[in-house]
N, C-alpha and C positions, 0 to 999 in steps of 0.2 A: 504494500500500500504506500503510495507516495505521501510525503509529509505535507500537511496543510499549514503547519506552523514552522517558522524559522526562528532560530535562537540567535540572539544578539547579546554580546557581553563586552567587557573591556579588557585591556591588556593585563590587568592584575589577576586574571584567571590563570595566566601562565600555562596555557595549553600548548602542546607541541604543534608545529606546522602540519604534521601528518594528521593529528586529531581534528584540527580546524578544517583541513581539506576533506577529511573523511565524512564529516557531518555537515559540511558547508555552513559552519558557524561564522557569523560576522563579528569581527573584533574591532572595537573602537579604541584607539590607543590613548592612554594618558601621556603626559609630557613630563620630562625631567629637565630642569633648568640649571645651567652653570653660568652664572653672571648674566650676560646678554644673549647667551646661546640656548635655544630651546630644541629639544629632541623628542620626537615621538617614540615612545617605548616600543621596542621590537621592530621598528621601522627605520629610524635614523641612527640608532645607537645599539650596539651589542652589549652583553654583560661585560665582556672583556674590556671594551672601550670605556664603559662606565667606570669600572674599578681603576683603570689607569688614570682617568681624569680625577677620580675621587682622591687618589693618592697624591696627586700633584696640586689639587685645588686648596687655596688658603681659606676659602669660604665654603661652607657646606652647601650642597645643591638643594634645590627646592623642587616641588612637584606642582603640576597644574592639571585641572580637569580638562577633558576635551571640550572644544567649543560646541555650542548647540548645533551649529551648521554640520558638524561631523555626523551627529546622530540623525539630523534631518535627511542628509544624503543617503544614509543606510535605510532609514525607514521609508523614504520615498521610493527607492528601488524595490524593496520587498513588497510594499503595498501595491505598487504598480503591477507587480507580477501576481497579485492576488493572494498573498500570504497573510495570515495572522502572525503576530510577532510576540515572542516571549523574551523580554530584555532584562537580564539579571546583572547587577553591578555592585561594585565595592560600596561599603557602608557610607551613608551620608555623614557619619561622624568622623570618617577618615578622609573623604574626598567629596568634591562637589560634582562628581561625575553623574550621580543619580539625579541631581537637579537639572543638569543639561539634558539628560534623557527625558525627564518629565516635561521640560519646556518644549523639547522636540515633539513629544507625543501630542501636545496641545495643537500643533500645526496640522494634525491629521484627525480631526474630530470624527470622521466617519469610519476610521480604521479601527481594527481590534488589536490594540497594543497593550500588553501587560508588562508593567515596569516593576521590578522587584529589587528592594534594597536588602542586600545580604550583609548582616551585621557582624560578620566574623571572617576568618580566613577559611581556606578550604573551598573557595568559590568554584575552582575548576572542577571539583568532583560533582558539584551540583549542576554546573553547566553541562557536563558530560551526561549526567542522568537525564537532564531536560532534553538534550539532543537525541538521546536514545528513545525517549518517550515520543518525541515528535516523529522520529523515523518510523515508529510503530503505528503512527497515524492518530495518536491521542491529540485531543483538542486543547485549547488554552486552559479551560477549567480543570481538565484531568492532569495536565502538566503542573499547574499550580498546586494541586493537591499532592502530587508526588513530591514536589520540592518542599512543601510545608512539612510533610512527614519526615523527609530526610533532614531538614533543618533542625527538627527537634532531636534528631539522632546524631548530629554532627559533634565531633569532639576535636578540640585544638589544644595542643601543648607545645611549648617551646622554651628555649633558653637563649639568651643573647650574649654576644661577646662584650658589649658595652651598652650602657643606658644613655649615653650622651646624645645619640641621634634621636631617640624618642623624646628626650628632655628638650632638645633644641627645637623639635618640631611641634612641641606642645601636646603630644599624644601619649604622654607617659601614664596618665591616670593614677591608679592606686600604687603603681610601682615607684612613684615619686619618693616614697619613704625609704627606698633602697638605694637612692643615689649616694655614691661615696662608699658603698659597702661591698662592691663587686670583687675587691681583693680578698674578702673573707667568705663570700657566698656566691653561688651561681644560681639565682632564683629560677624556678620553673613558672612560666607565665601562661595565661590563656587570654584570649580576646573574647569578651563576653558582652554582647549587645554593643559592639563597637568600641569597648573600653578595655584597657589592660587591667588584668587582675592577677594577683600573686597566689599561686597554688602551694608552693613549697620553697624552702630556703636551704637546699643542700650546700655542702661545703666546696664541691668541685664539680667539674663537667661530667666526669664519670658517674658520680652520684646523681647528677641532674638527669642523665640518660636513664639510669635505673628508676628514678622517680617517675619519669614519663612512661616507662614500660609498666610500672606498677599501676599507675593511673589508668593506663590502657586496659590492663587486665580487669580492673574494677569496673570498667565501663562496658565490657564485652561479656555477653552471656556465653556459657559453655557451648561449644560447637557452632557458634555463630560465625558467619563468614564476613570477612573484612573487605571494605573498599576504602583505600587510603592513599596517602602520598607522604613520602619523606621529603622535607624541604630544607633548604639551607641557603646561606649567602656566604660563599667562599669558605665553606667548612665541609668539603666533599669527603674527606677521609673519615671524619666523625659520622657524617651522614650515611656512608656506606656501612659502617659498623652498626648503626642504628637499624638500617634496612635489613641487615643480616639477622639481627636479633628479632625483629618483628616477624620476618618470614619463618624463623625457627619456632617461635612461640605461638603464632596465630595462623588461622586458616584464611589466607588472603585470596579473594577472588581477583583482586587487582591491587597493585601497589606501585605507584609511580615514584620516580626519583627526579626531583625538580630543583634546579638552582633558580631561586627567585630573582626577578629582574630589577632594573634600576629604580623603579618607583618604590617598590617595597624596601629595597636596600637603602634608599635615601632616608627612610624613617627608622631603620633598625641598625644599619651599618653592617660591616662584614662580621662573620662569626656567629650568625644566627643558625640555630639548629632546632628543628621541630617536626611535628607530625600533625596531619589532619586525617580524620577517618570517620566512617560510620559503619555500623554493623547491621545485619539483617534483623537482629533482636535487640531491644532496648531494655536494660535493667529497670526494675521498678523504682519509683521515687517515693520518699516519705511525704508526710503532710506539708512540709515546708518546701517541697520541690527538689530536695537533695536526693542523690542516688543512694539507695539503701546499702550498697556495697562500698560506699565511699569511706575511706579511713582518715 
């Protein structure tokens, strides 16, 4: 069955070119800015070029949302071809991309365009799930229901090499209390409703990895199958170790290995290591909404 819905996302989904081509996903790039130079992520600058510039730059780069015109161009093409559109983007608490998408949608009042604000990381996994649902012929309402269910089941854990990038960008949230302590601890963080939250305060990176694996085990029901991604910013060796541990301990339907791009790295810096995943089964929560297996 041919898809009636096309999926639109932005460059912070960090999908591979092969995946984008396979599902004909439309990707609107965010921009990273060094001084007076602006680069469209994944178009005008590679990860390697970004880190080379970052090492030489005296001023930290900044990021910018896509202009409304970029979304209008994509929406115009797809609506002209008769498609409904499911457009899922980085949290409005982290970027203005969602606002550009909503403004563009207003230019097509007769079109069926669903714009979704994803308030955490792991967006690529949701985009991929939406693309598969669209390929199966599911409509907008059905795809929205799939993503709502998976959103409730998404888990994000990570640890950073430094907090200065989050602090500089004003996105540090509850982790602000840890500034100046990274020589003593390597906190495990999550992104909850678009804001950084501290989960644990291990003493070193090895223990941080073990904490993430423990949290993962607490969030996964026995025999549940995992859909996930191991992510990093210039921490490939540690990420490979984490990937090996996850594959050894859990039943993975799919597990992607991703170096996050310039926009994400602008706000976290090099040395980020983390995971995003959902499972087919979700552990029960208590009356306050916490997982019953949480320690």
